[in-house]
Each structure stands twice: as C-alpha cells, then as structure tokens.
FIGUNU-553812 format. One record per residue: residue number from 1; residue in three letters; x, y, z of N, C-alpha, C in turn. Coordinates in steps of 0.05 Angstrom, whole numbers, plus 5000, padded with zeros to 4 digits. Layout:
<atoms>
{num=NUM, residuo=ALA, n_X=X, n_Y=Y, n_Z=Z, ca_X=X, ca_Y=Y, ca_Z=Z, c_X=X, c_Y=Y, c_Z=Z}
...
</atoms>
This chain:
<atoms>
{num=1, residuo=MET, n_X=5017, n_Y=4976, n_Z=5000, ca_X=5000, ca_Y=5000, ca_Z=5000, c_X=5018, c_Y=5025, c_Z=5000}
{num=2, residuo=ASP, n_X=5009, n_Y=5045, n_Z=4985, ca_X=5025, ca_Y=5069, ca_Z=4983, c_X=5015, c_Y=5092, c_Z=5000}
{num=3, residuo=GLY, n_X=4997, n_Y=5086, n_Z=5019, ca_X=4987, ca_Y=5107, ca_Z=5037, c_X=4959, c_Y=5115, c_Z=5032}
{num=4, residuo=GLU, n_X=4952, n_Y=5139, n_Z=5041, ca_X=4925, ca_Y=5149, ca_Z=5038, c_X=4924, c_Y=5172, c_Z=5019}
{num=5, residuo=ILE, n_X=4901, n_Y=5175, n_Z=5007, ca_X=4897, ca_Y=5197, ca_Z=4988, c_X=4873, c_Y=5213, c_Z=4998}
{num=6, residuo=SER, n_X=4874, n_Y=5239, n_Z=4995, ca_X=4852, ca_Y=5256, ca_Z=5005, c_X=4828, c_Y=5255, c_Z=4987}
{num=7, residuo=THR, n_X=4805, n_Y=5263, n_Z=4998, ca_X=4781, ca_Y=5264, ca_Z=4981, c_X=4784, c_Y=5284, c_Z=4959}
{num=8, residuo=ASP, n_X=4798, n_Y=5306, n_Z=4964, ca_X=4802, ca_Y=5326, ca_Z=4943, c_X=4819, c_Y=5315, c_Z=4920}
{num=9, residuo=GLU, n_X=4839, n_Y=5299, n_Z=4927, ca_X=4856, ca_Y=5287, ca_Z=4907, c_X=4840, c_Y=5266, c_Z=4890}
{num=10, residuo=VAL, n_X=4822, n_Y=5251, n_Z=4903, ca_X=4805, ca_Y=5232, ca_Z=4888, c_X=4787, c_Y=5247, c_Z=4869}
{num=11, residuo=LYS, n_X=4775, n_Y=5268, n_Z=4879, ca_X=4757, ca_Y=5285, ca_Z=4862, c_X=4772, c_Y=5295, c_Z=4838}
{num=12, residuo=GLU, n_X=4796, n_Y=5305, n_Z=4842, ca_X=4813, ca_Y=5315, ca_Z=4821, c_X=4820, c_Y=5294, c_Z=4800}
{num=13, residuo=LEU, n_X=4826, n_Y=5270, n_Z=4810, ca_X=4832, ca_Y=5247, ca_Z=4791, c_X=4808, c_Y=5242, c_Z=4774}
{num=14, residuo=LEU, n_X=4784, n_Y=5242, n_Z=4786, ca_X=4760, ca_Y=5237, ca_Z=4770, c_X=4754, c_Y=5259, c_Z=4750}
{num=15, residuo=GLU, n_X=4758, n_Y=5284, n_Z=4759, ca_X=4753, ca_Y=5307, ca_Z=4741, c_X=4773, c_Y=5307, c_Z=4718}
{num=16, residuo=ASP, n_X=4797, n_Y=5298, n_Z=4723, ca_X=4818, ca_Y=5297, ca_Z=4702, c_X=4816, c_Y=5271, c_Z=4685}
{num=17, residuo=ASP, n_X=4796, n_Y=5255, n_Z=4691, ca_X=4793, ca_Y=5229, ca_Z=4677, c_X=4818, c_Y=5213, c_Z=4677}
{num=18, residuo=ALA, n_X=4831, n_Y=5212, n_Z=4700, ca_X=4856, ca_Y=5197, ca_Z=4704, c_X=4851, c_Y=5167, c_Z=4702}
{num=19, residuo=ASP, n_X=4872, n_Y=5153, n_Z=4696, ca_X=4870, ca_Y=5124, ca_Z=4694, c_X=4872, c_Y=5112, c_Z=4723}
{num=20, residuo=VAL, n_X=4850, n_Y=5111, n_Z=4737, ca_X=4849, ca_Y=5102, ca_Z=4764, c_X=4824, c_Y=5084, c_Z=4768}
{num=21, residuo=ARG, n_X=4827, n_Y=5064, n_Z=4784, ca_X=4804, ca_Y=5047, ca_Z=4792, c_X=4797, c_Y=5053, c_Z=4820}
{num=22, residuo=ILE, n_X=4772, n_Y=5063, n_Z=4824, ca_X=4762, ca_Y=5069, ca_Z=4851, c_X=4746, c_Y=5044, c_Z=4859}
{num=23, residuo=VAL, n_X=4755, n_Y=5030, n_Z=4880, ca_X=4743, ca_Y=5005, ca_Z=4889, c_X=4728, c_Y=5010, c_Z=4915}
{num=24, residuo=ASP, n_X=4702, n_Y=5008, n_Z=4914, ca_X=4685, ca_Y=5011, ca_Z=4938, c_X=4681, c_Y=4984, c_Z=4950}
{num=25, residuo=ILE, n_X=4690, n_Y=4980, n_Z=4975, ca_X=4690, ca_Y=4954, ca_Z=4987, c_X=4665, c_Y=4948, c_Z=5004}
{num=26, residuo=ARG, n_X=4645, n_Y=4966, n_Z=5004, ca_X=4621, ca_Y=4961, ca_Z=5019, c_X=4604, c_Y=4939, c_Z=5005}
{num=27, residuo=ASP, n_X=4583, n_Y=4930, n_Z=5019, ca_X=4565, ca_Y=4910, ca_Z=5007, c_X=4550, c_Y=4922, c_Z=4983}
{num=28, residuo=GLU, n_X=4539, n_Y=4905, n_Z=4966, ca_X=4526, ca_Y=4913, ca_Z=4942, c_X=4503, c_Y=4932, c_Z=4947}
{num=29, residuo=ARG, n_X=4487, n_Y=4926, n_Z=4967, ca_X=4464, ca_Y=4943, ca_Z=4973, c_X=4472, c_Y=4972, c_Z=4980}
{num=30, residuo=SER, n_X=4493, n_Y=4975, n_Z=4996, ca_X=4503, ca_Y=5001, ca_Z=5004, c_X=4513, c_Y=5016, c_Z=4979}
{num=31, residuo=PHE, n_X=4528, n_Y=5001, n_Z=4962, ca_X=4539, ca_Y=5013, ca_Z=4938, c_X=4517, c_Y=5023, c_Z=4920}
{num=32, residuo=GLU, n_X=4496, n_Y=5007, n_Z=4917, ca_X=4473, ca_Y=5015, ca_Z=4899, c_X=4459, c_Y=5040, c_Z=4910}
{num=33, residuo=HIS, n_X=4459, n_Y=5042, n_Z=4937, ca_X=4446, ca_Y=5066, ca_Z=4949, c_X=4460, c_Y=5091, c_Z=4942}
{num=34, residuo=SER, n_X=4487, n_Y=5091, n_Z=4945, ca_X=4503, ca_Y=5115, ca_Z=4938, c_X=4532, c_Y=5108, c_Z=4936}
{num=35, residuo=HIS, n_X=4546, n_Y=5121, n_Z=4918, ca_X=4574, ca_Y=5116, ca_Z=4914, c_X=4587, c_Y=5139, c_Z=4899}
{num=36, residuo=ILE, n_X=4613, n_Y=5138, n_Z=4897, ca_X=4629, ca_Y=5157, ca_Z=4881, c_X=4624, c_Y=5151, c_Z=4852}
{num=37, residuo=PRO, n_X=4619, n_Y=5172, n_Z=4836, ca_X=4616, ca_Y=5167, ca_Z=4807, c_X=4639, c_Y=5152, c_Z=4795}
{num=38, residuo=ASP, n_X=4633, n_Y=5133, n_Z=4777, ca_X=4654, ca_Y=5117, ca_Z=4763, c_X=4669, c_Y=5098, c_Z=4781}
{num=39, residuo=SER, n_X=4660, n_Y=5094, n_Z=4806, ca_X=4672, ca_Y=5074, ca_Z=4823, c_X=4660, c_Y=5047, c_Z=4817}
{num=40, residuo=GLU, n_X=4673, n_Y=5026, n_Z=4826, ca_X=4662, ca_Y=4999, ca_Z=4823, c_X=4661, c_Y=4985, c_Z=4850}
{num=41, residuo=ASN, n_X=4643, n_Y=4966, n_Z=4851, ca_X=4639, ca_Y=4952, ca_Z=4877, c_X=4652, c_Y=4925, c_Z=4877}
{num=42, residuo=ILE, n_X=4671, n_Y=4921, n_Z=4895, ca_X=4682, ca_Y=4895, ca_Z=4902, c_X=4681, c_Y=4893, c_Z=4932}
{num=43, residuo=PRO, n_X=4659, n_Y=4881, n_Z=4943, ca_X=4656, ca_Y=4879, ca_Z=4972, c_X=4680, c_Y=4866, c_Z=4985}
{num=44, residuo=PHE, n_X=4687, n_Y=4876, n_Z=5009, ca_X=4711, ca_Y=4867, ca_Z=5023, c_X=4710, c_Y=4836, c_Z=5025}
{num=45, residuo=ASN, n_X=4687, n_Y=4825, n_Z=5031, ca_X=4686, ca_Y=4795, ca_Z=5035, c_X=4690, c_Y=4780, c_Z=5009}
{num=46, residuo=GLU, n_X=4689, n_Y=4793, n_Z=4986, ca_X=4694, ca_Y=4781, ca_Z=4960, c_X=4721, c_Y=4787, c_Z=4949}
{num=47, residuo=LEU, n_X=4736, n_Y=4805, n_Z=4962, ca_X=4761, ca_Y=4815, ca_Z=4951, c_X=4781, c_Y=4793, c_Z=4945}
{num=48, residuo=MET, n_X=4785, n_Y=4774, n_Z=4962, ca_X=4804, ca_Y=4753, ca_Z=4957, c_X=4797, c_Y=4737, c_Z=4932}
{num=49, residuo=ASP, n_X=4771, n_Y=4732, n_Z=4928, ca_X=4763, ca_Y=4717, ca_Z=4904, c_X=4763, c_Y=4733, c_Z=4879}
{num=50, residuo=ARG, n_X=4762, n_Y=4759, n_Z=4881, ca_X=4760, ca_Y=4776, ca_Z=4857, c_X=4785, c_Y=4794, c_Z=4852}
{num=51, residuo=ILE, n_X=4805, n_Y=4790, n_Z=4868, ca_X=4829, ca_Y=4808, ca_Z=4867, c_X=4842, c_Y=4807, c_Z=4840}
{num=52, residuo=ASP, n_X=4840, n_Y=4785, n_Z=4826, ca_X=4852, ca_Y=4783, ca_Z=4799, c_X=4839, c_Y=4802, c_Z=4779}
{num=53, residuo=GLU, n_X=4816, n_Y=4813, n_Z=4785, ca_X=4803, ca_Y=4833, ca_Z=4768, c_X=4819, c_Y=4859, c_Z=4767}
{num=54, residuo=LEU, n_X=4838, n_Y=4862, n_Z=4786, ca_X=4854, ca_Y=4886, ca_Z=4787, c_X=4882, c_Y=4882, c_Z=4776}
{num=55, residuo=ASP, n_X=4888, n_Y=4858, n_Z=4764, ca_X=4913, ca_Y=4853, ca_Z=4751, c_X=4921, c_Y=4875, c_Z=4732}
{num=56, residuo=GLY, n_X=4946, n_Y=4883, n_Z=4734, ca_X=4957, ca_Y=4902, ca_Z=4714, c_X=4949, c_Y=4931, c_Z=4716}
{num=57, residuo=GLU, n_X=4933, n_Y=4938, n_Z=4736, ca_X=4925, ca_Y=4966, ca_Z=4740, c_X=4948, c_Y=4983, c_Z=4749}
{num=58, residuo=ASP, n_X=4948, n_Y=5008, n_Z=4742, ca_X=4969, ca_Y=5027, ca_Z=4750, c_X=4963, c_Y=5041, c_Z=4776}
{num=59, residuo=HIS, n_X=4937, n_Y=5047, n_Z=4780, ca_X=4930, ca_Y=5063, ca_Z=4804, c_X=4903, c_Y=5053, c_Z=4814}
{num=60, residuo=ILE, n_X=4902, n_Y=5045, n_Z=4839, ca_X=4878, ca_Y=5035, ca_Z=4852, c_X=4873, c_Y=5050, c_Z=4878}
{num=61, residuo=VAL, n_X=4848, n_Y=5059, n_Z=4882, ca_X=4841, ca_Y=5073, ca_Z=4906, c_X=4818, c_Y=5057, c_Z=4919}
{num=62, residuo=THR, n_X=4821, n_Y=5049, n_Z=4944, ca_X=4800, ca_Y=5035, ca_Z=4958, c_X=4784, c_Y=5055, c_Z=4975}
{num=63, residuo=VAL, n_X=4758, n_Y=5050, n_Z=4977, ca_X=4740, ca_Y=5068, ca_Z=4993, c_X=4721, c_Y=5052, c_Z=5009}
{num=64, residuo=CYS, n_X=4714, n_Y=5063, n_Z=5033, ca_X=4694, ca_Y=5050, ca_Z=5051, c_X=4681, c_Y=5073, c_Z=5065}
{num=65, residuo=PRO, n_X=4662, n_Y=5068, n_Z=5084, ca_X=4648, ca_Y=5090, ca_Z=5096, c_X=4665, c_Y=5111, c_Z=5111}
{num=66, residuo=HIS, n_X=4685, n_Y=5102, n_Z=5126, ca_X=4700, ca_Y=5120, ca_Z=5143, c_X=4730, c_Y=5120, c_Z=5138}
{num=67, residuo=GLY, n_X=4740, n_Y=5104, n_Z=5119, ca_X=4768, ca_Y=5104, ca_Z=5113, c_X=4785, c_Y=5086, c_Z=5129}
{num=68, residuo=LYS, n_X=4772, n_Y=5068, n_Z=5144, ca_X=4788, ca_Y=5049, ca_Z=5161, c_X=4791, c_Y=5022, c_Z=5147}
{num=69, residuo=ALA, n_X=4769, n_Y=5009, n_Z=5140, ca_X=4770, ca_Y=4983, ca_Z=5127, c_X=4784, c_Y=4984, c_Z=5100}
{num=70, residuo=SER, n_X=4782, n_Y=5008, n_Z=5087, ca_X=4795, ca_Y=5011, ca_Z=5061, c_X=4825, c_Y=5010, c_Z=5063}
{num=71, residuo=VAL, n_X=4836, n_Y=5016, n_Z=5086, ca_X=4865, ca_Y=5014, ca_Z=5091, c_X=4872, c_Y=4984, c_Z=5089}
{num=72, residuo=GLN, n_X=4857, n_Y=4967, n_Z=5103, ca_X=4862, ca_Y=4938, ca_Z=5102, c_X=4859, c_Y=4928, c_Z=5074}
{num=73, residuo=ALA, n_X=4839, n_Y=4937, n_Z=5059, ca_X=4835, ca_Y=4928, ca_Z=5032, c_X=4858, c_Y=4936, c_Z=5014}
{num=74, residuo=ALA, n_X=4868, n_Y=4961, n_Z=5018, ca_X=4891, ca_Y=4970, ca_Z=5002, c_X=4916, c_Y=4954, c_Z=5008}
{num=75, residuo=GLN, n_X=4919, n_Y=4947, n_Z=5034, ca_X=4942, ca_Y=4931, ca_Z=5041, c_X=4941, c_Y=4903, c_Z=5028}
{num=76, residuo=LEU, n_X=4917, n_Y=4892, n_Z=5028, ca_X=4913, ca_Y=4866, ca_Z=5015, c_X=4918, c_Y=4867, c_Z=4985}
{num=77, residuo=ILE, n_X=4907, n_Y=4887, n_Z=4972, ca_X=4910, ca_Y=4891, ca_Z=4943, c_X=4940, c_Y=4896, c_Z=4937}
{num=78, residuo=GLY, n_X=4953, n_Y=4912, n_Z=4953, ca_X=4981, ca_Y=4918, ca_Z=4949, c_X=5000, c_Y=4894, c_Z=4952}
{num=79, residuo=SER, n_X=4991, n_Y=4874, n_Z=4967, ca_X=5007, ca_Y=4850, ca_Z=4971, c_X=5003, c_Y=4829, c_Z=4949}
{num=80, residuo=TYR, n_X=4984, n_Y=4834, n_Z=4932, ca_X=4978, ca_Y=4815, ca_Z=4911, c_X=4998, c_Y=4818, c_Z=4888}
{num=81, residuo=GLU, n_X=5007, n_Y=4795, n_Z=4878, ca_X=5028, ca_Y=4796, ca_Z=4857, c_X=5019, c_Y=4811, c_Z=4832}
{num=82, residuo=GLY, n_X=4994, n_Y=4808, n_Z=4825, ca_X=4984, ca_Y=4821, ca_Z=4800, c_X=4982, c_Y=4852, c_Z=4802}
{num=83, residuo=THR, n_X=4985, n_Y=4863, n_Z=4826, ca_X=4984, ca_Y=4892, ca_Z=4830, c_X=5010, c_Y=4902, c_Z=4841}
{num=84, residuo=ALA, n_X=5031, n_Y=4887, n_Z=4839, ca_X=5057, ca_Y=4894, ca_Z=4852, c_X=5067, c_Y=4921, c_Z=4842}
{num=85, residuo=ASP, n_X=5062, n_Y=4928, n_Z=4817, ca_X=5072, ca_Y=4953, ca_Z=4806, c_X=5052, c_Y=4976, c_Z=4808}
{num=86, residuo=ALA, n_X=5028, n_Y=4970, n_Z=4819, ca_X=5008, ca_Y=4991, ca_Z=4820, c_X=5012, c_Y=5009, c_Z=4844}
{num=87, residuo=ARG, n_X=5002, n_Y=5033, n_Z=4841, ca_X=5000, ca_Y=5052, ca_Z=4864, c_X=4973, c_Y=5046, c_Z=4877}
{num=88, residuo=VAL, n_X=4974, n_Y=5037, n_Z=4902, ca_X=4949, ca_Y=5028, ca_Z=4916, c_X=4946, c_Y=5046, c_Z=4940}
{num=89, residuo=GLU, n_X=4923, n_Y=5061, n_Z=4942, ca_X=4919, ca_Y=5079, ca_Z=4963, c_X=4891, c_Y=5076, c_Z=4975}
{num=90, residuo=SER, n_X=4887, n_Y=5084, n_Z=5000, ca_X=4862, ca_Y=5084, ca_Z=5013, c_X=4853, c_Y=5113, c_Z=5015}
{num=91, residuo=MET, n_X=4827, n_Y=5118, n_Z=5010, ca_X=4817, ca_Y=5145, ca_Z=5012, c_X=4812, c_Y=5153, c_Z=5041}
{num=92, residuo=GLU, n_X=4827, n_Y=5173, n_Z=5050, ca_X=4825, ca_Y=5183, ca_Z=5077, c_X=4797, c_Y=5195, c_Z=5083}
{num=93, residuo=GLY, n_X=4786, n_Y=5188, n_Z=5105, ca_X=4760, ca_Y=5199, ca_Z=5113, c_X=4736, c_Y=5185, c_Z=5101}
{num=94, residuo=GLY, n_X=4741, n_Y=5168, n_Z=5082, ca_X=4720, ca_Y=5151, ca_Z=5070, c_X=4698, c_Y=5166, c_Z=5056}
{num=95, residuo=LEU, n_X=4677, n_Y=5150, n_Z=5050, ca_X=4654, ca_Y=5161, ca_Z=5035, c_X=4639, c_Y=5182, c_Z=5051}
{num=96, residuo=ASP, n_X=4640, n_Y=5180, n_Z=5077, ca_X=4627, ca_Y=5199, ca_Z=5094, c_X=4638, c_Y=5227, c_Z=5087}
{num=97, residuo=LYS, n_X=4664, n_Y=5230, n_Z=5087, ca_X=4677, ca_Y=5256, ca_Z=5082, c_X=4673, c_Y=5264, c_Z=5052}
{num=98, residuo=TYR, n_X=4677, n_Y=5245, n_Z=5034, ca_X=4674, ca_Y=5251, ca_Z=5006, c_X=4646, c_Y=5260, c_Z=5000}
{num=99, residuo=GLY, n_X=4626, n_Y=5246, n_Z=5010, ca_X=4598, ca_Y=5252, ca_Z=5005, c_X=4590, c_Y=5279, c_Z=5016}
{num=100, residuo=MET, n_X=4600, n_Y=5286, n_Z=5039, ca_X=4594, ca_Y=5313, ca_Z=5050, c_X=4605, c_Y=5335, c_Z=5034}
{num=101, residuo=LYS, n_X=4628, n_Y=5331, n_Z=5021, ca_X=4641, ca_Y=5352, ca_Z=5005, c_X=4631, c_Y=5353, c_Z=4977}
{num=102, residuo=PHE, n_X=4627, n_Y=5330, n_Z=4964, ca_X=4622, ca_Y=5329, ca_Z=4936, c_X=4596, c_Y=5315, c_Z=4928}
{num=103, residuo=GLY, n_X=4584, n_Y=5301, n_Z=4946, ca_X=4560, ca_Y=5286, ca_Z=4939, c_X=4567, c_Y=5259, c_Z=4927}
{num=104, residuo=LEU, n_X=4547, n_Y=5241, n_Z=4927, ca_X=4550, ca_Y=5215, ca_Z=4916, c_X=4527, c_Y=5210, c_Z=4896}
{num=105, residuo=VAL, n_X=4529, n_Y=5189, n_Z=4880, ca_X=4508, ca_Y=5183, ca_Z=4861, c_X=4495, c_Y=5156, c_Z=4869}
{num=106, residuo=ARG, n_X=4471, n_Y=5153, n_Z=4860, ca_X=4456, ca_Y=5128, ca_Z=4863, c_X=4461, c_Y=5111, c_Z=4838}
{num=107, residuo=GLU, n_X=4458, n_Y=5085, n_Z=4840, ca_X=4461, ca_Y=5067, ca_Z=4817, c_X=4444, c_Y=5076, c_Z=4793}
{num=108, residuo=ASP, n_X=4418, n_Y=5082, n_Z=4798, ca_X=4400, ca_Y=5090, ca_Z=4777, c_X=4404, c_Y=5118, c_Z=4767}
{num=109, residuo=ASP, n_X=4420, n_Y=5135, n_Z=4781, ca_X=4426, ca_Y=5162, ca_Z=4772, c_X=4452, c_Y=5164, c_Z=4758}
{num=110, residuo=GLU, n_X=4468, n_Y=5143, n_Z=4759, ca_X=4496, ca_Y=5145, ca_Z=4748, c_X=4496, c_Y=5152, c_Z=4718}
{num=111, residuo=ALA, n_X=4477, n_Y=5143, n_Z=4703, ca_X=4476, ca_Y=5150, ca_Z=4675, c_X=4472, c_Y=5180, c_Z=4671}
{num=112, residuo=ASP, n_X=4458, n_Y=5192, n_Z=4690, ca_X=4454, ca_Y=5221, ca_Z=4689, c_X=4476, c_Y=5236, c_Z=4703}
{num=113, residuo=ALA, n_X=4492, n_Y=5222, n_Z=4719, ca_X=4513, ca_Y=5233, ca_Z=4736, c_X=4501, c_Y=5254, c_Z=4755}
{num=114, residuo=THR, n_X=4477, n_Y=5250, n_Z=4764, ca_X=4464, ca_Y=5268, ca_Z=4783, c_X=4476, c_Y=5262, c_Z=4811}
{num=115, residuo=GLU, n_X=4486, n_Y=5283, n_Z=4824, ca_X=4497, ca_Y=5280, ca_Z=4850, c_X=4475, c_Y=5282, c_Z=4871}
{num=116, residuo=GLN, n_X=4477, n_Y=5267, n_Z=4892, ca_X=4458, ca_Y=5267, ca_Z=4914, c_X=4470, c_Y=5283, c_Z=4938}
{num=117, residuo=GLU, n_X=4453, n_Y=5294, n_Z=4954, ca_X=4461, ca_Y=5309, ca_Z=4978, c_X=4471, c_Y=5291, c_Z=5000}
{num=118, residuo=SER, n_X=4457, n_Y=5269, n_Z=5005, ca_X=4464, ca_Y=5251, ca_Z=5027, c_X=4487, c_Y=5232, c_Z=5019}
{num=119, residuo=PRO, n_X=4507, n_Y=5229, n_Z=5037, ca_X=4529, ca_Y=5211, ca_Z=5030, c_X=4521, c_Y=5182, c_Z=5032}
{num=120, residuo=PHE, n_X=4499, n_Y=5175, n_Z=5045, ca_X=4490, ca_Y=5147, ca_Z=5048, c_X=4461, c_Y=5146, c_Z=5044}
</atoms>
C-alpha cells in the first residue's frame, strides 16, 4: 500500500479522467444506494476471490464509509502479485467525508451523473 489519498485528490483524479480504479468495498446494497461516480463495487468479503480483476492496473484507490476498512483492503491489494507495480491507496475519511464535500450518486442516477446530497 502506498498510503492514503485525500478526498480532494480523488475528486481531482475523477475530474481529470485519470487512469484510476476506485474500488468501493462496501456490500452491494450500500453501493447501489450511493457511491462515488465511476467507482466499482468489490465487497471486502469478496476481495480475495476477485482480486485478479485488478491485475495490471496502474492506480487503485479503495474506499469505505470512514476510511478504516479501506486501509486493510489497500494493504491486501498491494500485497497481491498482480498489482505489485500499482500505486494502491486508501481514501482518507471515507465516503462519509467525500459525500459531505462532493455528493455521491445512486446506481439508477449514474447514467445522468446526478449527485445526491446525502452521503449514504
């Protein structure tokens, strides 16, 4: 793991259309309720079975509600052979902080990219 990344830095990466995978480790239901635009859902309990989906990525950011579990997920991803060359970071403050600053989207709103007020 390469450390933590701020919510402002994540927002900037998304605005710049950077080559980054934002991995939301919450359960599917929570993800569908609200998430960061263009993020993907790989629940923490499925991470070991699905980690090969991240093979060859250059930059991976893990996110969770408060930025604690995502640190563990980033450490796990960073130790995987297929991501050995990737920059792997956990988003500091989690979705709670990101949602309060920038808003989150719902699964059904993502096509419209409509931001929601509530982080959850």
